[in-house]
C-alpha positions in Angstrom: 6.3 -69.8 -13.2 3.9 -70.0 -10.4 6.3 -67.8 -8.2 6.5 -65.4 -10.9 2.8 -65.2 -11.4 2.0 -64.7 -7.8 5.0 -61.9 -7.8 3.5 -60.1 -10.5 -0.1 -60.4 -9.0 1.3 -58.9 -5.7 2.9 -56.1 -7.4 -0.2 -55.4 -9.3 -2.4 -55.1 -6.4 0.5 -53.0 -4.6 0.6 -50.7 -7.5 -3.2 -50.4 -7.6 -3.1 -49.8 -3.8 -0.3 -47.0 -4.3 -2.3 -45.4 -7.0 -5.6 -45.3 -5.0 -3.5 -44.0 -2.1 -1.9 -41.3 -4.2 -5.1 -40.1 -5.7 -6.5 -39.8 -2.0 -3.8 -37.9 -0.7 -3.8 -35.7 -3.9 -7.3 -34.8 -3.5 -7.2 -34.6 0.4 -4.6 -31.8 0.0 -6.7 -29.9 -2.5 -9.7 -30.1 -0.2 -7.5 -28.7 2.8 -6.3 -26.0 0.5 -9.9 -25.0 -0.6 -11.0 -25.4 3.1 -8.5 -23.0 3.9 -9.8 -20.3 1.4 -13.0 -20.2 3.7 -10.7 -18.5 6.3 -10.0 -16.0 3.2 -13.5 -15.4 2.7 -13.9 -14.6 6.3 -11.1 -12.2 6.8 -11.8 -10.4 3.7 -15.2 -9.8 5.0 -13.9 -8.9 8.4 -11.6 -6.3 6.8 -14.3 -4.8 4.7 -17.2 -4.5 6.8 -17.4 -1.8 9.6 -15.9 -2.7 13.3 -19.2 -3.5 14.6 -19.9 -6.2 12.3 -16.5 -8.2 12.2 -17.6 -10.8 14.8 -20.8 -11.8 12.7 -18.8 -12.2 9.8 -16.6 -14.6 11.3 -19.1 -16.6 12.9 -21.3 -16.7 9.8 -18.7 -18.1 7.4 -17.8 -20.9 10.0 -21.5 -21.7 10.5 -22.4 -21.6 7.0 -19.7 -24.1 6.2 -21.2 -26.6 9.0 -25.0 -26.2 7.5 -23.2 -26.7 4.0 -21.6 -29.9 5.0 -24.9 -31.4 6.2 -27.0 -30.2 3.4 -24.4 -31.7 0.8 -23.7 -34.8 2.5 -27.4 -35.8 3.1 -29.1 -34.1 -0.1 -26.8 -32.1 -2.3 -24.2 -34.7 -3.4 -26.6 -37.1 -4.2 -28.8 -34.8 -6.4 -25.7 -33.8 -8.2 -23.9 -37.4 -8.7 -26.4 -40.0 -7.4 -24.2 -41.1 -4.9 -25.1 -41.5 -1.2 -23.0 -42.5 2.0 -25.4 -45.0 3.4 -23.4 -47.7 2.7 -21.3 -50.0 5.2 -17.9 -48.8 6.2 -16.3 -51.7 4.0 -17.9 -50.1 0.9 -16.8 -46.6 1.6 -13.3 -47.5 2.1 -12.9 -48.8 -1.4 -10.0 -47.4 -3.2 -8.6 -46.1 0.1 -11.8 -44.2 0.5 -11.3 -42.1 -2.6 -15.1 -41.3 -3.0 -15.2 -39.9 0.6 -12.0 -37.7 -0.1 -13.8 -36.4 -3.3 -16.9 -35.5 -1.5 -14.8 -33.6 0.8 -13.2 -31.8 -2.0 -16.3 -31.0 -3.8 -18.0 -30.0 -0.5 -15.6 -27.0 -0.3 -16.5 -25.9 -3.7 -20.2 -26.2 -2.7 -19.9 -24.3 0.6 -18.3 -21.3 -1.5 -21.9 -20.6 -2.5 -22.8 -19.1 0.9 -19.5 -17.7 1.6 -19.9 -15.6 -1.5 -23.1 -14.7 -0.7 -22.2 -13.7 2.8 -20.1 -10.9 1.5 -22.8 -9.2 -0.6 -25.5 -9.4 2.4 -23.1 -8.1 5.1 -23.9 -6.0 8.0 -27.8 -6.3 7.9 -28.7 -9.9 7.4 -30.5 -12.0 10.1 -28.4 -14.7 11.4 -30.7 -17.8 11.4 -32.8 -17.0 8.0 -29.4 -16.9 6.2 -28.4 -20.4 7.5 -31.9 -21.7 6.2 -31.1 -20.4 2.9 -27.6 -22.0 3.1 -29.2 -25.3 3.5 -31.8 -24.9 0.6 -29.1 -23.4 -1.6 -26.3 -25.9 -1.2 -28.7 -28.7 -0.9 -30.7 -28.0 -3.9 -30.2 -25.1 -6.1 -26.3 -25.3 -6.5 -26.2 -29.3 -7.0 -28.9 -29.1 -9.8 -26.7 -27.1 -12.1 -23.5 -28.9 -10.7 -25.2 -32.5 -11.8 -26.0 -30.9 -15.2 -22.6 -29.3 -15.9 -20.0 -31.9 -14.2 -22.5 -34.9 -14.3 -24.2 -34.9 -17.7 -27.5 -34.9 -16.0 -30.4 -34.5 -18.4 -28.3 -35.2 -21.3 -27.6 -31.6 -22.0 -24.0 -31.9 -22.3 -24.5 -34.7 -24.9 -26.8 -32.5 -26.7 -24.3 -29.6 -26.7 -21.5 -32.1 -28.2 -24.0 -33.5 -30.7 -25.0 -29.8 -32.0 -21.8 -27.8 -31.4 -19.2 -30.3 -31.5 -18.0 -29.8 -28.0 -19.5 -29.9 -24.5 -19.5 -27.3 -21.9 -16.2 -27.1 -20.5 -15.7 -25.7 -16.8 -12.6 -27.2 -15.4 -12.4 -25.4 -11.8 -15.9 -23.7 -11.4 -15.9 -20.1 -13.2 -19.7 -20.8 -14.0 -20.4 -24.0 -11.8 -19.3 -22.2 -8.4 -18.5 -18.6 -8.9 -21.2 -17.4 -11.6 -23.7 -19.4 -9.5 -22.9 -17.8 -6.2 -22.5 -14.4 -7.6 -25.9 -14.4 -9.3 -27.7 -16.2 -6.4 -26.3 -13.4 -4.2 -28.0 -10.6 -6.6 -31.6 -11.3 -5.4 -30.3 -11.6 -2.0 -28.9 -8.2 -1.9 -32.0 -6.5 -3.9 -34.6 -8.4 -1.5 -32.5 -7.2 1.5 -32.1 -3.6 0.3 -29.4 -1.1 1.1 -27.9 -0.6 4.5 -29.5 2.0 6.5 -27.5 5.2 5.8 -25.9 4.1 2.7 -27.6 6.4 0.3 -29.1 9.6 1.3 -32.8 11.0 0.3 -31.1 13.2 -2.4 -29.4 10.2 -4.1 -25.7 10.7 -2.7 -23.6 7.8 -1.2 -22.5 7.8 2.4 -18.9 6.4 2.6 -18.8 3.1 4.7 -14.7 2.7 4.5 -13.1 -0.6 5.3 -12.7 -1.3 9.0 -9.3 -2.9 8.4 -7.0 -2.8 5.1 -4.8 -5.3 6.9 -7.6 -8.0 7.6 -9.0 -7.4 4.0 -5.5 -8.1 2.5 -5.0 -11.2 4.7 -8.3 -12.5 3.5 -7.2 -12.0 -0.4 -3.9 -13.5 0.2 -5.3 -16.7 1.8 -7.8 -16.8 -0.9 -5.2 -16.4 -3.5 -2.9 -19.0 -2.4 -5.6 -21.4 -1.6 -6.9 -20.8 -5.3 -3.8 -22.9 -6.7 -5.4 -25.8 -4.9 -9.0 -25.0 -6.1 -7.6 -25.0 -9.6 -4.6 -27.3 -10.1 -6.5 -30.3 -7.8 -9.6 -30.1 -10.0 -7.9 -32.5 -11.9 -8.9 -34.8 -9.0 -6.2 -37.5 -9.9 -2.5 -37.5 -10.0 -2.3 -38.5 -13.8 -4.6 -35.7 -14.7 -2.6 -33.2 -13.1 -1.2 -30.1 -15.4 1.3 -27.5 -14.8 -0.5 -25.4 -17.5 -3.3 -24.8 -14.8 -0.9 -23.3 -12.4 0.8 -21.0 -14.7 -2.4 -20.0 -16.3 -3.9 -19.4 -12.8 -0.6 -17.2 -12.1 -1.0 -15.1 -15.4 -4.8 -14.5 -14.8 -4.0 -13.4 -11.2 -1.4 -11.1 -12.4 -3.6 -9.7 -15.1 -6.3 -9.0 -12.6 -4.1 -7.3 -10.2 -2.6 -5.0 -13.0 -5.9 -4.0 -14.3 -7.3 -3.3 -10.8 -4.3 -1.1 -10.1 -4.8 1.0 -12.9 -8.4 1.4 -13.3 -8.8 1.2 -9.4 -6.4 4.2 -9.2 -4.1 2.3 -6.6 -7.1 1.8 -4.1 -6.1 -1.1 -2.0 -9.6 -2.4 -1.8 -9.4 -2.9 -5.8 -6.1 -4.0 -5.7 -6.4 -7.0 -3.5 -9.6 -8.0 -5.0 -8.0 -7.8 -8.3 -6.2 -11.3 -8.4 -9.4 -12.7 -7.0 -11.2 -11.5 -10.1 -8.6 -12.9 -12.4 -8.5 -16.2 -10.7 -12.3 -16.5 -10.9 -12.3 -16.0 -14.5 -9.6 -18.3 -15.5 -11.0 -21.3 -13.5 -13.0 -22.7 -16.5 -10.6 -22.9 -19.2 -7.1 -23.0 -17.0 -6.6 -26.5 -18.3 -6.9 -25.3 -22.0 -5.7 -21.8 -22.4 -2.1 -20.6 -23.5 -0.7 -18.5 -20.7 -1.0 -15.3 -22.8 -4.6 -15.8 -23.3 -4.9 -16.4 -19.3 -3.1 -12.9 -18.9 -5.9 -11.4 -21.1 -8.6 -13.1 -19.3 -7.3 -11.6 -15.8 -6.8 -8.2 -17.3 -10.4 -8.1 -18.7 -11.8 -9.5 -15.2 -9.8 -7.1 -13.4 -11.0 -4.3 -15.3 -14.5 -5.7 -15.3 -14.7 -5.9 -11.5 -13.5 -2.3 -11.0 -15.9 -0.9 -13.4 -19.1 -2.8 -12.4 -18.4 -2.7 -8.7 -18.4 1.4 -9.2 -21.5 1.4 -11.3 -23.2 -1.0 -9.0 -22.5 1.1 -5.8 -22.6 4.6 -7.2 -25.1 4.6 -10.1 -27.4 1.9 -9.7 -27.5 2.0 -5.7 -27.1 -1.8 -5.2 -25.4 -2.2 -1.6 -23.5 -5.2 -2.5 -21.0 -4.7 0.2 -17.9 -6.8 -1.0 -18.9 -6.6 -4.7 -19.7 -10.3 -5.0 -22.2 -9.8 -8.0 -19.3 -8.2 -10.0 -16.4 -10.2 -8.6 -17.9 -13.7 -8.9 -21.2 -13.5 -10.7 -19.8 -11.2 -13.8 -16.2 -12.5 -13.6 -17.4 -16.0 -13.4 -19.6 -15.5 -16.5 -16.8 -13.9 -18.4 -14.6 -16.9 -17.6 -16.9 -19.4 -18.8 -17.5 -17.7 -22.2 -13.9 -16.6 -22.3 -12.9 -20.7 -22.1 -14.6 -21.1 -25.5 -12.6 -18.2 -26.9 -9.2 -18.6 -25.5 -9.4 -22.2 -25.4 -9.6 -22.6 -29.1 -6.6 -23.9 -31.1 -7.1 -20.6 -33.2 -5.8 -18.8 -30.1 -3.3 -21.0 -29.0 -5.3 -23.1 -26.8 -5.4 -27.0 -26.5 -9.0 -26.7 -28.4 -11.9 -29.4 -27.5 -14.4 -26.3 -26.8 -16.8 -24.4 -28.6 -18.1 -20.8 -28.1 -22.0 -21.5 -28.1 -21.8 -24.5 -25.4 -19.9 -22.0 -23.2 -22.4 -19.2 -23.8 -25.7 -21.2 -23.4 -24.5 -22.8 -20.4 -23.4 -19.6 -18.8 -26.9 -18.2 -19.5 -28.4 -21.3 -18.0 -26.4 -21.1 -15.0 -27.5 -17.4 -14.5 -31.0 -18.2 -14.9 -31.0 -21.0 -12.6 -29.1 -18.8 -9.9 -31.4 -16.2 -10.3 -34.5 -18.2 -10.0 -33.2 -20.1 -7.0 -32.1 -17.1 -5.4 -35.4 -15.1 -5.8 -37.3 -18.3 -4.6 -35.3 -19.0 -1.6 -34.8 -15.5 -0.4 -38.2 -14.4 -1.4 -39.7 -17.2 0.6 -37.7 -16.5 3.7 -38.4 -12.8 3.6 -41.9 -13.6 3.5 -41.9 -16.3 6.3 -39.4 -15.1 8.6 -37.7 -11.8 7.4 -34.3 -11.3 6.1 -33.0 -8.2 7.6 -32.2 -6.8 11.1 -34.2 -3.7 12.2 -32.8 -0.2 11.9 -31.8 -0.2 15.7 -30.0 -3.6 15.7 -28.3 -2.7 12.3 -27.0 0.7 13.9 -26.0 -1.2 17.1 -24.1 -3.6 14.8 -24.5 -7.4 14.1 -21.9 -8.1 16.8 -24.0 -7.0 19.6 -27.4 -7.5 18.1 -26.8 -11.0 17.3 -23.6 -12.4 19.3 -24.0 -10.0 22.4 -20.1 -9.2 22.0 -17.8 -6.9 20.1 -14.5 -7.9 18.3 -12.6 -5.7 20.8 -13.6 -4.5 24.1 -14.2 -0.9 24.7 -11.6 -0.6 27.2 -9.0 -2.8 28.6 -9.5 -4.6 31.8 -7.7 -3.2 34.8 -6.6 -6.5 36.1 
């Protein structure tokens, strides 16, 4: 009997260790996939900007990630979740170091904020002020709303549940990550102003075509593939994984492509941003919607991006280079609201959501993002200045900042 008890105890310890180890591996793979998405952000920007700004796009995304890691490790993660890493290694290694790996996974989400903003302010932003903005945004602004939405800070989620019968639901970050990033980017774009020569004095727009459609497409593909880790692995543990998230991500992606193809009149830039629009929108309700609902969400998102990108650039003269406000800000907001519609049982969803919590929290995210964006970029503009001067911008950020071009003017003869 003693031997049987001992064997049962050993088996239980083994199974606990195996379970926690499996969760570590699961979320680590998710973190690696989302980390790879940052290469997608980089190449999407490289392909969209003019050739004289390609090096800057690559360096900016990489260094933004490094600054994001420092800001989130020492400040942001503690604000959002009340957790710090100043304990001994023995404590940090509990459950096979699951909390450490979870931090890595959530860091890749947080670092998406400056990666999103980077596309909006491309070709004319100064380098070091943007790094300062990254630290402030990832260290303070983003985790403030992240904690409200995903860690029930200030009891707002409990109030929504009591008042409307359901909390705010954002499974993989349509609002928490994408809408926040897109709406923070809007003040940055407005405060920077348009690129020199983008709009003429008589109001006409001067074309700035993408430097490389293949690089743009490569970035879009890397983001699209990595997004399945972004969404599916937001379950964070093996037992919570759901194939529904994968198929809904697929259907929304396809919807975004088709809508962008038709409304964008087969423009390759629109076509390759279409899947991203659909995936941004489906994040929030990907674990709740019926696949048909996800398809509709993606179709609306793809259409929303094409229409609003065109209006932003042509009519409103807002020089958002990659269209990050319509792509992430508006499609992310649509995704948060859509979760409350298509996640309901009446439309074939799993239920457990309500429209008003989704609407109210989406509006709160927009308010926090706008306030944070104007505060951070307004302060930096006043103290340091945000943009390159006209001569530096004309020469290109590659030479002005990094003293090198993406490709040599002529090949060496030796």
